[in-house]
C-alpha positions in Angstrom: 0.0 0.0 0.0 1.3 3.5 -0.9 2.3 5.9 1.8 0.1 9.1 2.1 1.6 12.1 0.4 3.2 14.5 2.9 1.5 17.8 2.0 4.2 19.9 3.6 6.7 18.4 1.1 4.4 18.4 -1.9 4.8 20.7 -4.9 2.1 23.4 -4.6 -0.3 24.7 -7.3 1.5 28.1 -7.1 4.8 26.5 -7.9 3.2 24.6 -10.8 1.8 27.8 -12.2 5.2 29.5 -11.9 6.8 26.5 -13.7 4.2 26.6 -16.5 4.8 30.4 -16.9 8.6 29.8 -17.2 8.0 27.0 -19.7 5.6 29.2 -21.8 7.8 32.2 -21.8 11.1 30.3 -21.9 12.4 33.0 -19.6 12.5 33.5 -15.9 12.3 37.3 -16.2 9.3 37.3 -18.6 7.5 34.8 -16.4 8.2 36.9 -13.4 6.8 40.0 -15.1 3.7 38.1 -16.3 3.1 36.8 -12.8 3.8 40.1 -11.1 6.7 38.5 -9.1 10.4 39.3 -8.9 12.8 37.2 -10.9 14.6 35.8 -7.8 11.3 34.7 -6.3 10.4 32.8 -9.5 13.9 31.1 -9.5 13.5 30.2 -5.8 10.1 28.7 -6.3 11.4 26.6 -9.2 14.3 25.3 -7.2 12.2 24.7 -4.1 9.5 22.8 -6.2 12.2 20.6 -7.8 13.7 19.7 -4.5 10.2 18.9 -3.0 9.4 16.8 -6.1 12.6 14.8 -5.9 12.2 14.2 -2.1 8.7 12.8 -2.6 9.6 10.4 -5.4 10.0 6.8 -4.6 12.6 5.3 -6.9 12.4 1.5 -7.3 
């Protein structure tokens, strides 16, 4: 049986929206401007989301 997902370590919807904006614009700066965020905050959320995703994966 699978373990329940730890919500404090899960990637958030906000982080997914930021990730999509970066992918759509192919630019952290353009995504930040579109989302009304600073470029460093976009970069931080992408890194934080990747770390959270990797920590919740179960490699077999």
